[in-house]
N, C-alpha and C positions, 0 to 999 in steps of 0.2 A: 503494499500499499504506499503511494506518495504522497506526503503530508505538503500541507501549505499553511502557513502562519500570518497572521496580522498582527501587527504590535511588536515585532520581535526586537527592537531597540529599546522597548519600554523596561519598566522596573519589574512589572511580572513576566513579560514577552521574553526577557533574557532568560530567566528561569525556566520558563517553558521549552526554549528552544533549546537548553542544555538536555533538558531530558528528553526530548523529542529525537536528538541527535543519539541518546543513548540507545534508541529503538529503533531509529530508521537510518539507513544509508546515507540519505540525502533529505533535505527539506528545502521546499520554496519558500523564500522569505518574500512577502508581497509588503515591500517597502513603500513608504510616501515619496510620490516623485518630488524631486527638487530639494530633499532635505540633505543631501550630502552621501557620501560614501558609507552606504550600510553596512557594506562587508567590514570595512574599516573599524566603524563603530563598535560592532560587535564583536570583533577580535580584540579590540582595547579593553571593552566592557570585560570581556571573559579573562582576559589577562588579570585586569586588576580584581578580580574576585576570586582567583586562584585556579583557574583551569589548566590542565596539566599543557606542555608545551607540543606533545604529539597531537593533542586535539586542535589547537590553535594551527599547527601548520597544516594541517587537512582541510580547513574550513574553506579556503578557495574552491577545492574540487567537491565538497560536499554541501556547500551552500550555492542555491541558484535564486539570485536577487532579481526579481521583476518590479519595475517602478510601476506604481498604481496610485490612484488618487480616489479613496473610498466616497468622496462625496457626490463623484460624477458617474453617470450611467455606464455600464461595462468597465467600470473602475478606471476611466480614462482610456481604456485600450481599443484598438479598432477590433471591428468584428471578427477578423480572423485570429487575431492574438488572443483576445477573450474565449474565443471557442477552443482554441488549441491549449489553453491554459487550462479550463474547465475539463476538457476531455482527458488530461493528464494526471487527474488528482482523485485520492482516494479518501481523502480527509481535509478539511477545513477548519483549521483552529482560529477562531475571531477573538483577538486580546487587543486589538487598537481601540481606541476611544479617547475621549477628553475627560479628564476627572477636575475639571474646575468648578468648584462648589458654586462660585459666585458667578460663574457664565449665565449669559443670557439665553433663555430656552431656544429662539428660532437659531442662534449659534451652535448650541449643544445638540439640537436636532440634525444640523447638517453631518455632523459627526457621529454621533452615536445612533442615532436613528436612521437617518439616510445611508449611511455607512453599513450598517447591518442590512439595511433592505439590498443593497449591491453585492455584498457578500452573499445572501440569499439566492440572488440571480445567478451567481457564479456557481453555487452549488446545484441549482435547478437545471442549469445549462449542460452539466458535464454529462457525457454519455455513461460514466462509471458510475453514477449518482453517489457523489463524494458525500459521507456524514459529515454533520455540522457540529462543531463544538465551540458553543459559544458562552465567552465569560461576559457575565452580569454582574450585579452587585447584591448582596444582603440588603442592601438598603432601598431595595424596590419595597420593601416593608413600608416606607414612607412616614409619616409623622406619628403614629403609633408609638408612645414612648413607654408603655408599660405591657405585662403581658408577654405573650408568647408568638412570635413569627414561625409559621410554618412553611415547608418546602413547596407545598402544593398549592400554597395561596399566593393570589397575584391578582391585585385590585387597586383601586385610587378613593376607595371610600374614605380612609382617614386624611388623604392629602398629601403633600411633601414637604420636606423640610428645605429642598432648594430644587431648581430646575435640573440639575445633575441626576438626582433620584428620580423624578418624572421622565428624563429622557431615557433612562436604563430602562425604564418600567414600560414605555413605549415602545422600544426595542426588543423585549422579551415577548410582547403582545406580537410582533412581526415573526418571532421564532415561532410560536404556537400556530398563526395562521399558515405560514409556510408548510409546516408540518402535516397540518390538516388538509391544504390543498392537495400537496404532492403525494401524501401517504408516505412520508420519509420520516426516520427517527430524527432527533436532534438531542444533543446535550447541553442545558443548561446550567452553567455553574456559578455559585453566588458567594464570592469571596465576602469577608468582613474587612476591616481597616489592615493593610498589610504594611508590616514593619520591618526593619531589619536592623541587624547591630553592625552593620560594615559602615565605617565612617564615610560621610560624603567626599565625593571628588568631583570636579569640575568635569569629567569625561565619563560619570556613572548619572543615569537617568534618577529625578528626585523620587521621593516616596512620599505620601500624604502626609506624614508629620512634619517633613522638611518643609512643606510647603506652607503648613502652619506656623512652623519657626520663621519664616522668612517673613510673612506677613506682619507676626508678633514684631518681629525686629525692625521692619520698616514703619509700622504705625508708631512705635514708641521714637524713633529717630523722628519722624515727622511731626508728632506731637511736642517732643523738645525743643524743636526750632521754632513753635508756634510763638507769636508776641507775649511778652509779661504782661500780665493784667494788674488790676488795681493791686497795691502792696507787695508788687512784685512777683506774685504767683505765677510761674511758667505756664504760657499755653492760654492763660486766659484773654479776654478780650481787652484791648486798650481802654484807657479810662474814658468813660463816655460812649462806648461804643455797645452794639449789640453784638455778642457773641454767641454764637448757636452752639458752640462747643464747651462753653461754661469754663470753669476755671480747670487748667491743664493737667500736667503731671503732677498729681498731687503725692507729695513724698511724705504720706501719712502711715505708711507700712515699716514694719521692723527693718531698723538698721537704714533707714532712709529710703527703702526700695519703693518705687512708684505703685500705688493702689487701684487695683482694676475690679470695679463689681460687674459681675457678669451673670446672666441667668443660668442656673445650673441646680442640680440635687444632690445633698450631700451624700444621699446613698445612690448615687447613679452609678452606671457602670458602660465599660464601651468593650466592645467584642475585637482585640488586637491579635493577629496572627502573623508568626514570621513566613515571609515570603516562601522562602526554600521549603518551608513545609507545604504551603498551598500548591505551591507547583507538582510536588509529590503527589499530594491526595489528587489533583485534577489529571494527571496523567494517570495515574492507576484507576481512577473512575471512568475514563476513556475506553480502557480495555477491558470492562465489562460487559457484558451482552445487554442490548438495548430493550425497552420494552417496546418497540416501533412506534411509540409516540414521543414525547417531550418528557425526558427525564430530568429532572431538577434535584440538584444538591446544594446545601448550605456547606462551605467551605469556610469554617469557622471553629474557633478554639473552645475547646471544652470548659475553659475557666475564663471569665470575665474579667477585666482589669479594672480596679474602682476609679471612679472618677477623682477621687482625693490623689491617686497615684500620677494622674495625667496633669492633674492642678498643681503637683510638687514639681513635676517636671517643666510645665511652664514657667513657673516661678524661677528657678534656678536657670532658666535659659535667659530671662528677660534682663536684668533680674525684676522681678514682680512680687507684689503681694496681692493675690486674688482671693476676692470674697464671693462666694457662692450667693445669689440673692433670689428671691421668689419673682421679682420682675424687673423690668428695666428702670434704672436709676431716672429720677425725672430730672436732675442737675449732672448729667454726665460730664467727666471731664474729657478733655481734648483726646486723650489716651482712649477713654472709653467710647467716645463718640466716632473715633476711627475704626476702632473693632466692630463696633456696631454695623458697619459697612460690609462685613462680611460673617452674616448671622447664618450662613451655611457652616460655618465651624463650629462656632460657640453653641449653636443648638444642640448639638451632641452630649454635651455636659449635664443635659436633663433627662438623658434617657435611662431606663430600668428595664427595659425589655431583654429577651435573650431570644436568640436565634436557635430553633429545634433543628439538630443534625440526627435525627435519629437512623435515617437512610443511610448516610454515611459511615457511621458507627457500625451499623448491622453489616454493610457490605464489606468493608474494609478491616473491621474489628480492631483490637488494641492498636493497631499500627496509625489510625487516624488520628490517636491523641498525641498532644504536642507538650513539651514543658512548659510550666508557667512562664509569662512574659513578665519582667520587671521592670525596676526604674533605671537601673544600671544598663540593661540590655536596651532599653529605647535611649537612652543618653548616647551611648557609643553611636548610635546609628545618625547622630543629629550634630556631633561636634568632630571637626576634623583633628587629625593628629594625637589622638586617643588620649586628650585632655580627661583627667578625674572628675567624676562628678562632685561636684563642689556641696559639701554637709553645711546645715546650716544649724546652730545650735538651738535654735528656739522653735525647730520645727516639730510638730508633733510625730511621734511613731507613724508609719505608713499602715495601713489596714492589710491584711493578708488577702491572697487573692479570693474570690468567692470559692465555695465548693464545686467541683465538677458537675455538670449537668447530669441528672440522673436518666 
């Protein structure tokens, strides 16, 4: 079976590609046209993450790179090239997409929805009827913040936290419609928040928590540059002026750290999963017999991470003093007002739901389980150069991870 993969240069895609190369002699990489030498970027990323020299040396002969544009019909290829590509495939892994939580829905739809539609058209055109492996997200569960999200659920009754979630939900609907129309199987894989303990590097793709860290850093820098308000309060409006941001970087936290009030739940929890484990589970699920319909799996951790751990991580990255509150403050500081432009990030601090993964654990057994994700591991994946996690003498002890799902 010959396999094609979209998103091969992405955070998850690189790990999927490594595992697909362990199982297949060659892989077709559907790379985005005009973004540079995909083979070079894959080779550098593999080298930086410890791939053996023998694998690196053979990549030019084992990878076939086809430049495509997911937003265009036929992936931007000629009719003949599109047909030849489709006819040569036995499986298509669709991992490409935008994870921009603050993106506009029309923009996200072009990548996440129309991109999926065009990949499904490729699968439909192949004479060998290639199987579809679609990477979605567990967050198609939407705005429901408590209870249990099940693998067989797909609805929009609770709404969504952001346009990203909606776009991935709409993409899943397309997969179901395609499977029903063509009578073909499809695999939908729903990962939670993927993380890594590999330190950031300019030649490696960013992961979701790195994006959060950059937003936090940029917002803090912007707020610090705001003009001083009455009495010298940094970031506040000039005397006599109406400033919507209110008083700015309030240094009212411990050790003079800027205070940030954000909506969250003290007993909230987030599902964070190491990307290497996620890729292993996904490829193994793809090897199982299908039901001939759409098989959906939550690729998640069996233990959630307490929101308090994530808050501690963000505080030490800031440095900040974060206070979880029930509602948005009526008098936001400049920093709080800037962070409010990114509600798709802070909304998750109020989540207490869990993702049911009974199907995965039933089919893969104990190997589906993963070691707990801790603060030190998260810190390692966000700070370059192996810098040690700073300890704060006034910090309360971290809560242990919740018990594994039953």
